N, CA, C and O atoms as a printed pandas DataFrame, in Angstrom:
     atom_number atom_name residue_name chain_id  residue_number  x_coord  y_coord  z_coord
0              1         N          MET        A               1  117.620   65.754  102.371
1              2        CA          MET        A               1  117.232   67.125  102.637
2              3         C          MET        A               1  116.675   67.797  101.380
3              4         O          MET        A               1  115.810   68.667  101.476
4              5         N          GLN        A               2  117.160   67.405  100.217
5              6        CA          GLN        A               2  116.667   68.008   98.983
6              7         C          GLN        A               2  115.203   67.662   98.744
7              8         O          GLN        A               2  114.478   68.421   98.101
8              9         N          PHE        A               3  114.776   66.528   99.257
9             10        CA          PHE        A               3  113.389   66.112   99.061
10            11         C          PHE        A               3  112.426   66.924   99.931
11            12         O          PHE        A               3  111.303   67.208   99.517
12            13         N          ILE        A               4  112.866   67.294  101.133
13            14        CA          ILE        A               4  111.972   67.959  102.084
14            15         C          ILE        A               4  112.023   69.487  101.980
15            16         O          ILE        A               4  111.110   70.158  102.462
16            17         N          ALA        A               5  113.045   70.042  101.374
17            18        CA          ALA        A               5  113.213   71.502  101.312
18            19         C          ALA        A               5  112.040   72.213  100.637
19            20         O          ALA        A               5  111.585   73.227  101.167
20            21         N          PRO        A               6  111.530   71.748   99.515
21            22        CA          PRO        A               6  110.376   72.449   98.912
22            23         C          PRO        A               6  109.133   72.426   99.809
23            24         O          PRO        A               6  108.359   73.382   99.833
24            25         N          TYR        A               7  108.955   71.336  100.536
25            26        CA          TYR        A               7  107.805   71.249  101.432
26            27         C          TYR        A               7  107.956   72.197  102.617
27            28         O          TYR        A               7  106.980   72.805  103.056
28            29         N          LEU        A               8  109.168   72.323  103.133
29            30        CA          LEU        A               8  109.405   73.271  104.219
30            31         C          LEU        A               8  109.196   74.703  103.746
31            32         O          LEU        A               8  108.655   75.532  104.478
32            33         N          SER        A               9  109.615   74.984  102.550
33            34        CA          SER        A               9  109.417   76.314  101.985
34            35         C          SER        A               9  107.929   76.611  101.813
35            36         O          SER        A               9  107.468   77.700  102.155
36            37         N          ALA        A              10  107.190   75.660  101.291
37            38        CA          ALA        A              10  105.746   75.844  101.111
38            39         C          ALA        A              10  105.047   75.986  102.457
39            40         O          ALA        A              10  104.151   76.817  102.605
40            41         N          LEU        A              11  105.445   75.190  103.428
41            42        CA          LEU        A              11  104.844   75.256  104.754
42            43         C          LEU        A              11  105.103   76.609  105.410
43            44         O          LEU        A              11  104.200   77.188  106.014
44            45         N          SER        A              12  106.320   77.111  105.297
45            46        CA          SER        A              12  106.626   78.411  105.898
46            47         C          SER        A              12  105.866   79.534  105.191
47            48         O          SER        A              12  105.456   80.499  105.835
48            49         N          THR        A              13  105.675   79.420  103.894
49            50        CA          THR        A              13  104.895   80.420  103.160
50            51         C          THR        A              13  103.438   80.410  103.603
51            52         O          THR        A              13  102.845   81.466  103.820
52            53         N          ILE        A              14  102.870   79.236  103.735
53            54        CA          ILE        A              14  101.472   79.119  104.164
54            55         C          ILE        A              14  101.301   79.631  105.588
55            56         O          ILE        A              14  100.342   80.348  105.873
56            57         N          LEU        A              15  102.219   79.274  106.487
57            58        CA          LEU        A              15  102.136   79.757  107.865
58            59         C          LEU        A              15  102.274   81.273  107.928
59            60         O          LEU        A              15  101.556   81.932  108.680
60            61         N          GLY        A              16  103.180   81.822  107.153
61            62        CA          GLY        A              16  103.344   83.277  107.119
62            63         C          GLY        A              16  102.098   83.973  106.619
63            64         O          GLY        A              16  101.696   84.999  107.168
64            65         N          LEU        A              17  101.483   83.430  105.587
65            66        CA          LEU        A              17  100.246   84.001  105.052
66            67         C          LEU        A              17   99.116   83.917  106.075
67            68         O          LEU        A              17   98.348   84.866  106.234
68            69         N          LEU        A              18   99.015   82.787  106.766
69            70        CA          LEU        A              18   97.975   82.637  107.785
70            71         C          LEU        A              18   98.170   83.618  108.934
71            72         O          LEU        A              18   97.202   84.199  109.424
72            73         N          PHE        A              19   99.415   83.807  109.367
73            74        CA          PHE        A              19   99.688   84.778  110.426
74            75         C          PHE        A              19   99.354   86.189  109.966
75            76         O          PHE        A              19   98.777   86.966  110.726
76            77         N          PHE        A              20   99.704   86.524  108.747
77            78        CA          PHE        A              20   99.404   87.855  108.215
78            79         C          PHE        A              20   97.899   88.102  108.177
79            80         O          PHE        A              20   97.430   89.153  108.616
80            81         N          VAL        A              21   97.148   87.145  107.657
81            82        CA          VAL        A              21   95.695   87.295  107.574
82            83         C          VAL        A              21   95.089   87.373  108.978
83            84         O          VAL        A              21   94.165   88.152  109.212
84            85         N          GLY        A              22   95.601   86.579  109.898
85            86        CA          GLY        A              22   95.094   86.608  111.269
86            87         C          GLY        A              22   95.339   87.941  111.948
87            88         O          GLY        A              22   94.450   88.467  112.618
88            89         N          ILE        A              23   96.526   88.492  111.786
89            90        CA          ILE        A              23   96.836   89.789  112.384
90            91         C          ILE        A              23   96.011   90.890  111.733
91            92         O          ILE        A              23   95.534   91.792  112.423
92            93         N          ALA        A              24   95.836   90.831  110.425
93            94        CA          ALA        A              24   95.021   91.838  109.738
94            95         C          ALA        A              24   93.569   91.768  110.206
95            96         O          ALA        A              24   92.939   92.805  110.414
96            97         N          MET        A              25   93.034   90.571  110.371
97            98        CA          MET        A              25   91.659   90.432  110.859
98            99         C          MET        A              25   91.540   90.956  112.285
99           100         O          MET        A              25   90.551   91.606  112.623
100          101         N          TRP        A              26   92.534   90.682  113.123
101          102        CA          TRP        A              26   92.518   91.172  114.500
102          103         C          TRP        A              26   92.590   92.698  114.532
103          104         O          TRP        A              26   91.870   93.339  115.296
104          105         N          ALA        A              27   93.456   93.275  113.704
105          106        CA          ALA        A              27   93.645   94.726  113.711
106          107         C          ALA        A              27   92.401   95.461  113.236
107          108         O          ALA        A              27   92.124   96.562  113.711
108          109         N          TRP        A              28   91.647   94.883  112.316
109          110        CA          TRP        A              28   90.460   95.546  111.771
110          111         C          TRP        A              28   89.164   95.066  112.410
111          112         O          TRP        A              28   88.081   95.386  111.919
112          113         N          SER        A              29   89.257   94.297  113.505
113          114        CA          SER        A              29   88.046   93.786  114.147
114          115         C          SER        A              29   87.317   94.900  114.894
115          116         O          SER        A              29   87.896   95.944  115.191
116          117         N          ASP        A              30   86.054   94.667  115.189
117          118        CA          ASP        A              30   85.237   95.666  115.877
118          119         C          ASP        A              30   85.739   95.939  117.292
119          120         O          ASP        A              30   85.575   97.052  117.793
120          121         N          GLY        A              31   86.340   94.961  117.939
121          122        CA          GLY        A              31   86.860   95.148  119.290
122          123         C          GLY        A              31   88.034   96.114  119.354
123          124         O          GLY        A              31   88.301   96.687  120.411
124          125         N          ARG        A              32   88.734   96.303  118.251
125          126        CA          ARG        A              32   89.887   97.206  118.211
126          127         C          ARG        A              32   89.513   98.597  117.711
127          128         O          ARG        A              32   90.386   99.454  117.577
128          129         N          LYS        A              33   88.245   98.835  117.435
129          130        CA          LYS        A              33   87.830  100.093  116.814
130          131         C          LYS        A              33   88.179  101.304  117.678
131          132         O          LYS        A              33   88.683  102.300  117.159
132          133         N          SER        A              34   87.921  101.238  118.982
133          134        CA          SER        A              34   88.204  102.392  119.839
134          135         C          SER        A              34   89.706  102.626  119.973
135          136         O          SER        A              34   90.148  103.775  119.982
136          137         N          ALA        A              35   90.489  101.569  120.077
137          138        CA          ALA        A              35   91.945  101.723  120.167
138          139         C          ALA        A              35   92.510  102.287  118.872
139          140         O          ALA        A              35   93.430  103.105  118.902
140          141         N          ASN        A              36   91.974  101.862  117.743
141          142        CA          ASN        A              36   92.427  102.398  116.456
142          143         C          ASN        A              36   92.070  103.870  116.324
143          144         O          ASN        A              36   92.844  104.651  115.768
144          145         N          GLN        A              37   90.911  104.250  116.827
145          146        CA          GLN        A              37   90.494  105.653  116.766
146          147         C          GLN        A              37   91.407  106.519  117.633
147          148         O          GLN        A              37   91.790  107.614  117.222
148          149         N          GLN        A              38   91.757  106.042  118.823
149          150        CA          GLN        A              38   92.671  106.777  119.699
150          151         C          GLN        A              38   94.043  106.911  119.049
151          152         O          GLN        A              38   94.646  107.983  119.091
152          153         N          SER        A              39   94.529  105.855  118.461
153          154        CA          SER        A              39   95.841  105.888  117.809
154          155         C          SER        A              39   95.847  106.824  116.610
155          156         O          SER        A              39   96.856  107.473  116.334
156          157         N          ALA        A              40   94.739  106.897  115.905
157          158        CA          ALA        A              40   94.660  107.774  114.738
158          159         C          ALA        A              40   94.716  109.242  115.139
159          160         O          ALA        A              40   95.159  110.079  114.352
160          161         N          ASN        A              41   94.274  109.567  116.352
161          162        CA          ASN        A              41   94.257  110.955  116.806
162          163         C          ASN        A              41   95.524  111.368  117.545
163          164         O          ASN        A              41   95.664  112.540  117.894
164          165         N          LEU        A              42   96.445  110.455  117.795
165          166        CA          LEU        A              42   97.674  110.780  118.521
166          167         C          LEU        A              42   98.505  111.892  117.877
167          168         O          LEU        A              42   99.004  112.743  118.612
168          169         N          PRO        A              43   98.682  111.939  116.577
169          170        CA          PRO        A              43   99.495  113.014  115.994
170          171         C          PRO        A              43   98.908  114.404  116.219
171          172         O          PRO        A              43   99.636  115.395  116.168
172          173         N          PHE        A              44   97.621  114.490  116.464
173          174        CA          PHE        A              44   96.978  115.785  116.649
174          175         C          PHE        A              44   96.955  116.222  118.107
175          176         O          PHE        A              44   96.535  117.340  118.405
176          177         N          ALA        A              45   97.392  115.374  119.010
177          178        CA          ALA        A              45   97.388  115.678  120.439
178          179         C          ALA        A              45   98.774  116.144  120.878
179          180         O          ALA        A              45   99.398  115.522  121.738
180          181         N          LEU        A              46   99.249  117.228  120.293
181          182        CA          LEU        A              46  100.570  117.743  120.630
182          183         C          LEU        A              46  100.518  118.503  121.946
183          184         O          LEU        A              46   99.515  119.151  122.246
184          185         N          PRO        A              47  101.584  118.435  122.735
185          186        CA          PRO        A              47  101.635  119.220  123.966
186          187         C          PRO        A              47  101.681  120.718  123.659
187          188         O          PRO        A              47  101.966  121.118  122.530
188          189         N          ASP        A              48  101.402  121.534  124.662
189          190        CA          ASP        A              48  101.328  122.983  124.485
190          191         C          ASP        A              48  102.630  123.596  124.000
191          192         O          ASP        A              48  102.596  124.563  123.239
192          193         N          GLU        A              49  103.782  123.066  124.415
193          194        CA          GLU        A              49  105.049  123.691  124.033
194          195         C          GLU        A              49  105.352  123.574  122.540
195          196         O          GLU        A              49  106.265  124.236  122.047
196          197         N          TYR        A              50  104.616  122.758  121.825
197          198        CA          TYR        A              50  104.845  122.619  120.392
198          199         C          TYR        A              50  103.865  123.434  119.547
199          200         O          TYR        A              50  103.950  123.427  118.319
200          201         N          LYS        A              51  102.950  124.125  120.193
201          202        CA          LYS        A              51  101.985  124.930  119.441
202          203         C          LYS        A              51  102.642  126.197  118.924
203          204         O          LYS        A              51  103.473  126.801  119.602
204          205         N          LYS        A              52  102.264  126.589  117.730
205          206        CA          LYS        A              52  102.756  127.845  117.171
206          207         C          LYS        A              52  101.918  128.993  117.716
207          208         O          LYS        A              52  100.704  128.868  117.876
208          209         N          ASP        A              53  102.572  130.103  117.997
209          210        CA          ASP        A              53  101.852  131.278  118.507
210          211         C          ASP        A              53  101.502  132.227  117.405
211          212         O          ASP        A              53  100.895  133.268  117.656
């Protein structure tokens, strides 16, 4: 097990990095642009009962 542990650690690091890069590319892709724009405006879409008079 001592022989394979460094390789498992390296493999998990590489897989984690690949997943991170893949999710980041998906989140910033052109297909997600409209959904990102809607999400960015959510904090400003407060219901009427929260408006100050």
